C-alpha positions as CSV (number, residue, x, y, z in Angstrom):
1,M,-22.2,-4.7,-4.2
2,D,-20.3,-7.5,-1.2
3,I,-17.2,-5.7,-1.4
4,K,-16.1,-8.1,1.2
5,K,-16.7,-10.6,-2.2
6,Y,-15.3,-8.7,-4.3
7,L,-12.1,-7.9,-2.3
8,Q,-11.6,-11.8,-1.6
9,E,-12.0,-12.2,-5.6
10,K,-9.6,-9.5,-6.6
11,K,-6.6,-10.7,-4.1
12,E,-7.1,-14.5,-5.2
13,V,-6.5,-12.7,-8.6
14,V,-3.6,-10.8,-7.2
15,D,-2.1,-13.9,-5.1
16,K,-2.2,-16.1,-8.4
17,A,-0.3,-13.1,-10.4
18,L,2.6,-12.8,-7.7
19,E,2.7,-16.5,-7.7
20,S,3.8,-16.4,-11.2
21,Y,5.9,-13.7,-10.8
22,L,7.7,-14.8,-7.5
23,P,7.2,-18.7,-7.6
24,K,8.5,-21.0,-4.9
25,Q,11.1,-22.6,-7.3
26,S,12.9,-20.7,-10.3
27,E,12.2,-21.9,-13.6
28,K,15.3,-20.2,-14.5
29,K,13.7,-17.3,-16.6
30,D,15.7,-15.2,-19.0
31,N,18.9,-17.2,-17.3
32,E,18.3,-15.3,-14.4
33,E,18.4,-16.8,-10.7
34,F,19.2,-15.8,-7.5
35,P,20.0,-17.3,-4.3
36,V,17.2,-19.9,-2.7
37,S,17.6,-17.7,0.8
38,L,16.5,-14.6,-0.6
39,R,13.8,-16.1,-2.7
40,Q,12.3,-17.6,0.6
41,A,12.8,-14.7,2.3
42,M,10.8,-12.6,0.2
43,R,8.3,-15.2,0.0
44,H,7.7,-15.2,3.5
45,S,6.7,-11.6,3.5
46,L,5.1,-11.3,0.0
47,F,2.4,-14.3,0.9
48,S,1.8,-13.7,5.0
49,G,-1.3,-12.5,4.1
50,G,-2.9,-8.9,3.4
51,K,-5.6,-7.2,2.3
52,R,-3.7,-6.2,-0.7
53,I,-5.9,-3.1,-0.9
54,R,-3.2,-1.1,-3.4
55,P,-3.1,-4.0,-6.1
56,I,-7.1,-3.7,-5.9
57,L,-7.3,-0.2,-6.1
58,S,-5.1,0.1,-9.0
59,I,-7.3,-3.0,-10.8
60,A,-10.6,-1.4,-9.6
61,A,-9.4,2.2,-11.1
62,Y,-8.5,0.1,-14.3
63,E,-11.7,-1.4,-14.6
64,A,-13.7,2.1,-13.9
65,V,-12.2,3.5,-16.6
66,G,-12.4,0.7,-19.2
67,G,-9.2,-1.1,-18.8
68,K,-9.7,-4.8,-20.1
69,G,-7.8,-7.7,-19.9
70,D,-4.4,-8.5,-17.6
71,K,-2.5,-5.8,-18.6
72,I,-2.4,-3.7,-15.5
73,L,-1.3,-7.2,-13.2
74,P,2.4,-6.2,-13.4
75,F,1.6,-2.9,-11.7
76,A,-0.6,-3.8,-9.6
77,C,1.7,-6.7,-8.1
78,A,4.4,-4.6,-8.1
79,L,2.2,-1.8,-6.1
80,E,2.5,-5.1,-4.0
81,M,6.1,-6.1,-3.7
82,I,7.0,-2.0,-2.9
83,H,4.5,-1.9,0.0
84,T,5.7,-5.5,1.5
85,Y,9.5,-4.1,1.2
86,S,8.4,-1.2,3.3
87,L,7.0,-3.4,5.8
88,I,9.8,-5.6,6.0
89,H,12.4,-2.9,6.4
90,D,9.7,-0.7,9.2
91,D,9.8,-3.6,11.1
92,L,13.9,-3.6,11.3
93,P,15.0,-3.4,14.9
94,A,16.4,-0.1,13.7
95,I,13.5,1.3,13.2
96,D,10.1,0.1,14.4
97,N,11.8,-3.8,16.2
98,D,8.6,-5.6,15.8
99,D,8.2,-9.2,16.0
100,Y,5.0,-10.0,14.3
101,R,3.6,-8.6,11.4
102,R,-0.1,-10.4,9.8
103,G,-0.1,-13.0,12.9
104,N,3.5,-14.1,11.5
105,P,6.8,-13.7,12.6
106,T,8.5,-10.8,10.7
107,C,11.3,-11.5,7.9
108,H,14.4,-10.2,10.1
109,K,12.9,-12.7,13.2
110,V,12.9,-15.7,10.8
111,F,15.8,-14.9,8.5
112,G,18.2,-12.0,10.2
113,E,18.3,-8.8,9.7
114,A,21.0,-8.8,7.3
115,M,18.4,-10.9,4.9
116,G,15.4,-8.7,5.6
117,I,17.7,-5.7,4.6
118,L,18.1,-7.8,1.2
119,A,14.8,-9.2,1.1
120,G,13.0,-5.5,1.0
121,D,15.8,-4.6,-1.6
122,G,15.4,-7.4,-3.7
123,L,11.3,-6.9,-3.8
124,L,11.6,-3.4,-4.5
125,T,13.9,-3.5,-7.6
126,E,11.7,-6.6,-8.4
127,A,8.8,-4.1,-8.6
128,F,10.3,-2.0,-11.2
129,R,11.8,-5.0,-13.1
130,L,8.1,-6.3,-13.6
131,M,6.7,-2.8,-14.4
132,T,9.0,-2.5,-17.2
133,K,9.8,-6.2,-18.9
134,Q,8.2,-6.6,-22.1
135,S,5.3,-4.3,-21.2
136,M,2.2,-4.8,-23.7
137,N,1.0,-1.2,-22.6
138,D,1.8,2.1,-24.8
139,P,5.6,2.7,-23.7
140,R,4.6,6.2,-22.9
141,V,2.2,5.8,-20.4
142,V,4.5,2.7,-19.3
143,L,6.9,5.6,-18.1
144,D,4.7,8.0,-16.6
145,V,3.2,5.5,-14.0
146,V,6.9,4.0,-13.1
147,N,8.1,7.7,-12.1
148,D,4.5,8.2,-10.8
149,I,5.4,5.4,-8.3
150,A,8.8,5.9,-8.0
151,R,8.0,9.2,-6.4
152,A,5.5,7.7,-4.3
153,S,8.0,5.2,-3.0
154,G,10.7,7.8,-2.8
155,I,12.2,10.7,-1.3
156,S,9.4,12.3,-1.8
157,G,7.1,10.0,-0.6
158,M,7.0,7.2,1.3
159,V,10.6,7.5,2.0
160,G,10.5,10.8,3.0
161,G,7.5,10.5,5.0
162,Q,9.1,7.9,7.2
163,V,12.1,9.9,8.1
164,A,9.7,12.6,9.4
165,D,8.0,9.8,11.1
166,I,11.0,8.8,12.8
167,E,12.5,12.2,13.4
168,S,9.1,13.3,14.9
169,E,9.4,10.6,17.9
170,G,8.9,12.1,21.6
171,K,8.5,15.4,19.9
172,G,6.0,17.7,20.2
173,V,5.2,18.4,16.6
174,D,2.3,20.3,15.0
175,F,-0.6,19.1,13.0
176,P,0.9,19.9,9.6
177,T,3.9,17.7,10.2
178,V,2.0,14.7,11.3
179,E,-0.2,15.4,8.1
180,Y,2.8,15.6,5.9
181,I,4.0,12.0,7.5
182,H,0.3,10.1,6.7
183,T,0.6,11.8,3.5
184,H,4.0,10.5,2.4
185,K,4.3,7.8,4.6
186,T,1.1,6.1,3.2
187,G,-0.9,8.0,1.2
188,A,1.5,8.1,-1.5
189,L,1.5,4.9,-2.7
190,I,-2.4,4.7,-2.0
191,L,-2.6,7.4,-4.5
192,A,-0.2,6.1,-7.0
193,S,-2.3,2.9,-7.2
194,V,-5.3,4.8,-8.3
195,R,-3.8,6.8,-10.2
196,S,-1.6,4.1,-12.5
197,G,-4.6,2.2,-13.0
198,V,-6.6,5.3,-14.5
199,K,-3.5,6.2,-16.7
200,L,-3.2,2.4,-17.8
201,G,-6.9,2.2,-18.3
202,G,-7.1,5.0,-20.6
203,G,-8.8,7.6,-18.3
204,N,-8.6,11.4,-19.4
205,D,-6.9,14.2,-17.9
206,E,-10.9,14.9,-15.9
207,T,-10.9,11.4,-14.8
208,L,-7.4,11.7,-13.5
209,K,-8.3,14.7,-11.6
210,A,-11.6,13.4,-10.0
211,F,-9.5,9.9,-9.3
212,T,-6.5,11.7,-7.6
213,G,-8.7,13.5,-5.4
214,Y,-10.5,10.2,-4.1
215,G,-7.1,8.8,-3.5
216,E,-5.5,11.6,-1.9
217,K,-9.0,11.5,1.1
218,I,-8.6,7.4,1.0
219,G,-4.6,7.5,1.4
220,L,-5.0,10.2,4.7
221,A,-8.0,7.9,5.8
222,F,-5.9,4.6,5.2
223,Q,-3.4,5.8,7.7
224,I,-5.7,7.8,10.6
225,V,-7.6,4.4,10.9
226,D,-4.5,2.8,11.2
227,D,-3.3,5.1,14.1
228,I,-6.6,4.1,16.2
229,L,-6.6,1.0,15.5
230,N,-2.8,0.6,17.0
231,V,-4.8,2.5,20.1
232,E,-8.1,0.4,20.4
233,G,-7.4,-2.1,18.0
234,K,-7.5,-6.2,19.0
235,A,-4.0,-7.8,18.9
236,E,-5.4,-11.2,17.8
237,L,-7.3,-9.3,14.4
238,L,-4.3,-6.5,14.0
239,G,-1.7,-9.8,13.7
240,K,0.7,-7.5,15.8
241,S,1.1,-5.9,19.1
242,T,-1.1,-2.7,19.6
243,G,-0.2,0.3,21.7
244,S,3.6,0.7,19.8
245,D,2.6,4.4,18.8
246,L,2.0,5.6,22.1
247,F,5.2,3.9,23.7
248,K,7.0,5.4,21.2
249,K,5.7,8.5,21.2
250,K,4.9,8.6,17.6
251,A,3.3,11.5,15.7
252,T,-0.1,10.5,14.9
253,Y,-3.3,11.9,14.6
254,P,-5.0,10.2,18.0
255,S,-2.2,11.9,20.0
256,L,-2.8,15.5,18.4
257,L,-6.4,15.4,18.6
258,G,-7.7,12.3,20.3
259,I,-9.8,9.4,18.7
260,E,-13.2,10.9,18.1
261,E,-11.8,13.5,16.4
262,S,-9.6,11.5,14.9
263,R,-12.5,8.9,13.8
264,K,-14.7,11.7,12.3
265,R,-11.7,13.6,10.3
266,A,-11.7,9.6,8.7
267,G,-15.4,9.7,8.1
268,E,-15.3,12.9,6.6
269,L,-12.8,12.1,4.0
270,M,-14.2,8.7,3.4
271,K,-17.8,10.9,2.6
272,S,-15.3,13.4,0.7
273,A,-13.1,10.8,-1.5
274,I,-17.0,9.1,-2.6
275,D,-18.0,12.6,-3.3
276,A,-14.9,12.9,-5.6
277,L,-16.5,10.4,-7.7
278,Q,-20.2,11.2,-7.6
279,P,-19.8,12.2,-11.9
280,F,-19.2,8.9,-12.5
281,G,-21.6,5.8,-13.0
282,S,-21.6,2.2,-11.4
283,E,-18.5,1.6,-12.5
284,V,-17.0,3.3,-9.7
285,E,-19.3,1.6,-7.0
286,P,-16.5,-0.6,-6.1
287,L,-13.9,2.2,-5.7
288,K,-16.3,3.8,-3.5
289,E,-17.3,0.8,-1.2
290,I,-13.6,0.6,-0.6
291,A,-13.4,3.9,0.6
292,R,-15.9,2.8,3.6
293,F,-14.8,-0.4,4.1
294,I,-10.9,1.3,4.6
295,V,-12.4,3.4,7.2
296,L,-14.9,0.6,8.7
297,R,-12.4,-1.9,8.8
298,E,-11.4,-3.5,12.3
299,S,-7.5,-4.7,11.0
């Protein structure tokens, strides 16, 4: 299959849905409104580009297990909102202090640090409102999925991994610590994206177990490749500066294992992820191709 065409088509679906959930101008639905400046700051980061990998993974998993229609879209978009909130906060001076993201000025550079914090807060909370508002899905499944995503986003997942990342800067850490950082800071939300698609699509326990193995592998591989690109990637393709991990002495796979061994490890994880889906048919082909794309990408 043409993975680039597939990703672009799904990205357009996600972007259209995101526009409906967070339009440029308020339609004052349900008498809800918030400051124009906050809406602008949230949209600045949400629509500044990005591959939409997390929502696309949830859609691909949903469709692979037989899910039909657009019931997955609020959850897919919520995953992107959560991911975007994390990027806004990561870019703040108190954490990574980045001026550019996806080739555009970061949220706090345009709107100020206070608004950057609040825009991230707004996206995070709006994501959970979106997942739980007038859902067309079984309430029990919705509750399970929301719990899964909350766990992946919070202290047991992304936030916990970010703290470990900050606390490891400039220190000689061991391999388990680096793996903890990667699987929590990045891998947890990617895994939750896959699992949410399976659950909302009606997949059984055996299918969920196999897809979980896939999600765990690509989640770790994604961050390893990010680490490699931070060392040898092209800034014009990445849309941000490179070499920051080395400058800040971050705990990464390349810093611990070297570039070649890190690249080898990412390739092994890609193969393991694809192998986890071997019991299934052509319906999982998009997921297999996404695994290859994640490891072979240049941005």
